[in-house]
C-alpha positions as CSV (number, residue, x, y, z in Angstrom):
1,M,12.3,-14.3,-7.3
2,G,15.0,-12.2,-8.4
3,G,15.4,-8.2,-7.4
4,Q,13.9,-5.3,-9.5
5,T,14.7,-2.1,-9.1
6,R,11.0,-0.3,-8.7
7,N,10.2,3.3,-9.6
8,L,10.2,3.6,-6.0
9,P,14.3,4.8,-4.8
10,R,17.0,2.6,-3.7
11,P,17.4,2.8,0.3
12,S,19.7,5.0,1.7
13,P,20.7,4.5,5.6
14,M,20.2,8.6,5.9
15,I,17.4,9.0,3.5
16,H,14.1,8.5,3.7
17,A,11.0,9.2,1.7
18,K,9.7,12.4,2.9
19,N,5.6,11.7,2.4
20,D,3.3,13.6,0.1
21,F,0.3,13.4,-2.5
22,H,2.7,12.9,-5.2
23,R,4.5,10.0,-3.6
24,T,0.6,9.1,-2.8
25,A,0.5,8.6,-6.8
26,A,3.6,6.7,-7.4
27,W,2.2,4.2,-4.5
28,I,-1.1,3.9,-5.7
29,A,0.3,3.1,-9.0
30,F,2.6,0.4,-6.9
31,I,-0.1,-0.8,-5.6
32,L,-2.1,-1.8,-8.6
33,E,0.6,-3.2,-10.3
34,C,2.4,-5.0,-7.9
35,C,0.6,-6.2,-4.8
36,Q,-1.4,-9.3,-6.3
37,F,-5.3,-7.6,-4.8
38,P,-7.6,-10.2,-5.9
39,N,-10.1,-7.8,-7.7
40,R,-7.4,-4.9,-9.1
41,G,-10.9,-3.5,-11.0
42,A,-12.3,-2.1,-7.9
43,L,-9.8,-1.5,-5.9
44,A,-8.5,1.5,-9.1
45,A,-11.9,2.4,-8.7
46,Q,-11.3,3.1,-5.0
47,F,-8.2,4.8,-5.8
48,E,-10.1,6.6,-8.9
49,N,-13.0,7.4,-6.8
50,A,-11.1,8.7,-3.6
51,G,-9.3,11.8,-2.1
52,I,-6.3,11.5,0.2
53,V,-7.1,13.3,3.1
54,D,-4.5,12.6,5.6
55,V,-0.5,12.2,4.9
56,C,1.1,10.7,7.8
57,E,4.4,12.3,8.4
58,C,6.1,10.0,11.1
59,G,8.3,8.5,8.2
60,C,6.7,5.7,7.2
61,N,4.5,6.7,3.6
62,S,1.0,6.2,4.5
63,F,-2.2,7.8,3.7
64,G,-6.2,8.1,4.4
65,L,-9.0,8.6,2.0
66,S,-12.0,9.5,1.5
67,M,-14.8,8.1,-1.1
68,A,-15.8,11.1,-3.2
69,T,-18.7,9.6,-4.2
70,P,-19.2,5.9,-2.9
71,E,-22.3,4.6,-4.2
72,L,-20.2,5.3,-7.8
73,A,-16.9,2.8,-6.9
74,P,-17.9,-0.8,-5.9
75,G,-16.7,-2.3,-2.5
76,I,-13.4,-3.9,-1.9
77,V,-15.1,-6.0,0.8
78,T,-18.6,-7.2,1.9
79,S,-19.9,-4.3,4.2
80,G,-21.6,-4.5,7.9
81,H,-18.0,-5.2,9.6
82,G,-16.4,-2.4,10.8
83,Y,-13.4,-0.8,10.1
84,G,-10.1,-3.4,9.5
85,L,-7.5,-4.7,7.4
86,V,-8.7,-6.5,4.4
87,F,-5.3,-7.0,2.7
88,E,-1.5,-6.7,3.1
89,A,1.3,-7.4,0.9
90,D,5.0,-7.6,1.9
91,F,7.9,-7.5,-0.6
92,R,11.9,-8.3,0.3
93,S,14.2,-5.0,-0.1
94,R,17.3,-5.6,-0.4
95,V,19.9,-2.7,0.9
96,E,23.6,-1.7,-0.1
97,D,25.1,-4.0,2.7
98,G,23.5,-7.1,1.4
99,K,21.4,-6.9,4.1
100,T,17.5,-7.6,3.6
101,G,14.2,-5.3,4.8
102,S,11.1,-5.5,4.3
103,L,8.6,-3.0,2.6
104,E,4.9,-3.8,4.1
105,I,1.3,-2.9,2.5
106,L,-1.5,-2.9,4.3
107,L,-5.0,-1.9,3.2
108,F,-8.2,-1.1,5.5
109,A,-11.2,-0.4,4.7
110,N,-14.6,1.1,6.3
111,D,-18.2,-0.2,7.7
112,S,-19.3,0.5,4.1
113,G,-17.2,-1.7,2.2
114,H,-14.7,0.6,0.8
115,L,-10.8,1.2,0.9
116,S,-10.7,4.4,3.8
117,Y,-6.5,4.2,4.7
118,V,-3.0,2.9,3.2
119,E,-0.2,2.0,5.7
120,I,3.3,1.8,3.9
121,D,5.9,0.4,6.5
122,Y,9.0,-0.4,6.2
123,C,11.0,-3.1,8.6
124,G,7.6,-3.2,10.4
125,N,7.5,0.5,10.8
126,A,10.8,0.3,12.7
127,F,12.5,2.9,10.1
128,P,11.5,5.6,8.1
129,V,10.7,4.2,4.1
130,P,14.0,4.8,2.0
131,E,14.0,7.2,-0.3
132,Q,14.8,4.0,-2.9
133,M,14.2,0.7,-2.5
134,D,15.3,-2.4,-4.8
135,L,12.6,-4.9,-3.9
136,D,11.2,-8.5,-5.2
137,S,9.3,-8.1,-8.4
138,M,6.7,-10.1,-5.9
139,P,5.3,-10.5,-2.9
140,Y,7.1,-13.0,-0.3
141,H,3.8,-12.8,2.0
142,V,0.2,-11.9,1.0
143,F,-2.9,-11.7,3.3
144,E,-5.9,-11.4,2.2
145,S,-9.2,-11.1,4.3
146,S,-12.0,-13.3,3.8
147,R,-13.9,-10.5,3.3
148,L,-13.1,-9.3,0.4
149,I,-15.1,-9.1,-2.8
150,R,-13.1,-11.3,-6.1
151,T,-15.2,-10.0,-8.9
């Protein structure tokens, strides 16, 4: 698991990544490419069918989603279980002084089984997401809900 610079920039202690609609597109590509979601096709369909409805400005890079036509996108989890965390992938990030941090990607689904929120935190949301990061190519931790639809 060597370091690999991703298209998400390298950390600087003073510069954090301003969250906006352009940044969400980069995160969506990163999630689909790197997070090892077990049903990538269904997740891609969720993103294709969704509109971004909320972009957090606290320093994290989180964003909310709303399905335009939910009946056209397969759910990612079984329905009828309320809102909750359904997937998490955590990546190590190296910073210039040799220390490491953690980038956490958390996916939340609503009661209908559709993706509704993407939370992107750095070091447990203790720090703003850096403008650039040198991330491991694979997550060091993955959580998958037992409710995930795998095919």
